PLY file of the C-alpha trace (Angstrom):
ply
format ascii 1.0
element vertex 170
property float x
property float y
property float z
element edge 169
property int vertex1
property int vertex2
end_header
-0.06 -0.10 -0.12
1.70 3.57 -1.13
2.74 5.52 2.25
-0.18 8.40 1.56
-2.68 5.98 1.24
-1.38 4.00 4.43
-1.10 7.70 6.25
-4.59 8.81 5.23
-6.44 5.68 6.49
-4.36 5.41 10.07
-5.49 9.49 9.70
-9.37 8.05 9.24
-8.96 5.21 11.85
-7.43 7.97 14.43
-10.61 10.38 14.08
-12.64 7.47 14.43
-11.34 6.53 17.58
-12.05 9.30 19.24
-14.55 10.16 17.84
-16.22 7.07 19.67
-17.21 7.89 23.74
-16.38 5.80 26.18
-18.39 3.93 27.74
-19.17 3.88 31.18
-18.18 1.67 33.47
-20.55 -0.96 34.50
-21.92 0.24 38.53
-21.60 -2.48 41.48
-24.91 -1.67 42.39
-28.57 -1.61 40.92
-30.86 0.82 42.60
-31.06 3.61 44.28
-31.97 2.12 47.71
-27.99 0.75 48.03
-26.48 3.85 47.87
-24.87 4.88 50.59
-26.69 6.55 53.22
-27.73 9.62 54.70
-27.66 10.72 50.54
-24.96 14.22 49.89
-25.68 17.52 50.03
-23.43 18.34 47.38
-25.02 21.75 47.22
-22.99 25.19 48.72
-25.26 27.67 49.34
-22.60 30.40 50.81
-20.01 29.48 47.59
-19.57 32.40 45.22
-20.41 30.16 42.07
-19.33 32.66 39.43
-15.85 31.83 41.06
-15.79 28.68 41.79
-17.40 27.65 38.31
-14.38 30.00 36.46
-12.02 28.23 38.60
-13.53 24.54 37.95
-13.69 25.63 33.71
-9.56 26.59 34.17
-8.79 23.20 35.46
-10.77 21.47 33.15
-9.51 23.38 30.06
-5.85 22.52 31.87
-6.40 18.46 32.48
-8.33 18.94 28.40
-11.37 16.84 30.75
-15.27 18.71 30.25
-16.15 20.87 32.96
-19.86 18.89 34.15
-21.64 21.88 35.76
-24.45 20.22 38.69
-27.23 22.73 39.24
-29.33 22.26 42.07
-29.99 22.10 45.71
-29.79 20.56 48.76
-33.58 19.84 49.38
-33.98 17.78 45.40
-34.39 14.35 46.20
-33.07 13.77 42.41
-30.21 16.05 42.52
-29.05 13.92 45.60
-29.28 11.01 44.15
-27.62 12.03 40.96
-24.97 13.16 43.85
-24.69 9.45 45.42
-24.71 7.99 41.77
-21.68 9.84 41.29
-19.66 8.84 43.88
-20.20 5.09 43.92
-16.23 3.71 42.37
-15.78 3.26 40.19
-17.70 5.58 38.41
-16.21 8.34 40.17
-12.74 7.32 39.37
-14.31 7.40 35.54
-15.33 10.93 35.71
-12.77 12.28 37.55
-10.92 11.30 34.33
-13.42 12.87 31.90
-14.50 15.70 33.61
-14.15 18.68 35.97
-17.26 18.59 38.59
-19.16 21.62 40.10
-21.61 22.17 41.90
-24.35 25.32 41.94
-26.50 25.64 44.60
-29.86 27.50 42.88
-31.72 27.61 45.38
-35.64 27.38 44.79
-34.95 28.82 40.73
-34.20 32.46 42.79
-29.87 32.27 42.32
-27.55 31.52 40.72
-29.22 31.99 37.55
-26.32 33.71 36.01
-24.67 30.76 35.29
-26.98 28.76 33.17
-27.71 32.53 31.71
-24.18 32.57 30.52
-25.03 29.84 28.11
-27.62 30.58 26.88
-30.46 28.99 29.47
-32.24 32.08 30.58
-35.86 30.62 30.93
-36.84 29.33 34.48
-35.15 25.72 34.45
-37.34 22.87 34.09
-36.08 21.59 36.63
-32.65 20.01 38.82
-30.59 18.26 38.43
-29.64 20.25 35.64
-26.76 19.45 34.00
-24.41 21.66 32.08
-21.34 20.03 29.65
-19.01 22.56 28.75
-16.31 22.30 26.59
-13.80 24.57 28.35
-11.61 25.32 25.39
-14.53 26.87 23.41
-17.12 27.78 26.43
-20.16 26.33 24.30
-22.39 23.98 26.50
-22.50 20.72 25.05
-25.85 19.36 25.43
-27.49 22.07 24.80
-31.54 20.15 24.74
-30.59 17.83 27.35
-29.91 19.95 30.53
-32.98 18.82 32.37
-32.04 14.84 31.75
-31.75 13.73 35.13
-34.60 16.43 36.60
-36.57 13.35 37.09
-32.92 10.58 37.93
-34.91 8.97 40.43
-37.50 7.31 37.50
-33.75 5.97 35.92
-31.52 3.54 37.34
-27.58 4.19 38.71
-26.72 2.19 34.96
-28.79 4.71 33.30
-27.56 8.09 35.08
-23.83 6.51 34.34
-24.71 6.05 31.09
-25.91 9.62 30.20
-22.88 11.02 31.60
-21.18 8.95 29.41
-22.67 9.87 25.95
-21.04 13.13 25.94
-16.79 12.04 26.56
-15.71 11.79 22.89
0 1
1 2
2 3
3 4
4 5
5 6
6 7
7 8
8 9
9 10
10 11
11 12
12 13
13 14
14 15
15 16
16 17
17 18
18 19
19 20
20 21
21 22
22 23
23 24
24 25
25 26
26 27
27 28
28 29
29 30
30 31
31 32
32 33
33 34
34 35
35 36
36 37
37 38
38 39
39 40
40 41
41 42
42 43
43 44
44 45
45 46
46 47
47 48
48 49
49 50
50 51
51 52
52 53
53 54
54 55
55 56
56 57
57 58
58 59
59 60
60 61
61 62
62 63
63 64
64 65
65 66
66 67
67 68
68 69
69 70
70 71
71 72
72 73
73 74
74 75
75 76
76 77
77 78
78 79
79 80
80 81
81 82
82 83
83 84
84 85
85 86
86 87
87 88
88 89
89 90
90 91
91 92
92 93
93 94
94 95
95 96
96 97
97 98
98 99
99 100
100 101
101 102
102 103
103 104
104 105
105 106
106 107
107 108
108 109
109 110
110 111
111 112
112 113
113 114
114 115
115 116
116 117
117 118
118 119
119 120
120 121
121 122
122 123
123 124
124 125
125 126
126 127
127 128
128 129
129 130
130 131
131 132
132 133
133 134
134 135
135 136
136 137
137 138
138 139
139 140
140 141
141 142
142 143
143 144
144 145
145 146
146 147
147 148
148 149
149 150
150 151
151 152
152 153
153 154
154 155
155 156
156 157
157 158
158 159
159 160
160 161
161 162
162 163
163 164
164 165
165 166
166 167
167 168
168 169
């Protein structure tokens, strides 16, 4: 095979491999009932959301990871189920490799709404958790039409949550 054709085919193979999502790991639990109790309270109401998001974005850019902004509140069962699932090993290790995760307290939909607004979400959030997946190099939202996909997390399985998080990783 001529070298130019070999190099072209190699480049196509590399692009195909790079564009193939890495699947989420298989979780050792099948039900939210199996999560450690009490469920986490992941949202810090006293945090400066603009500062924590900016710091997480800088870390994500430097580490070549995606930025995952988890908008929610500690009053929200679905938010706490998401946080508890994200703490399950081996998902936690997988997330640490692919995402810089930051939580933002949105109160009762009346706090820190400048964060979703920055990414073009100016209407009331459809529910929480609202998850923004951001490419930190372009500062663009990757999952624009599905930020509220986990707002009814309790109707899913832990594995379905993990698989949803994995579908954005390429």
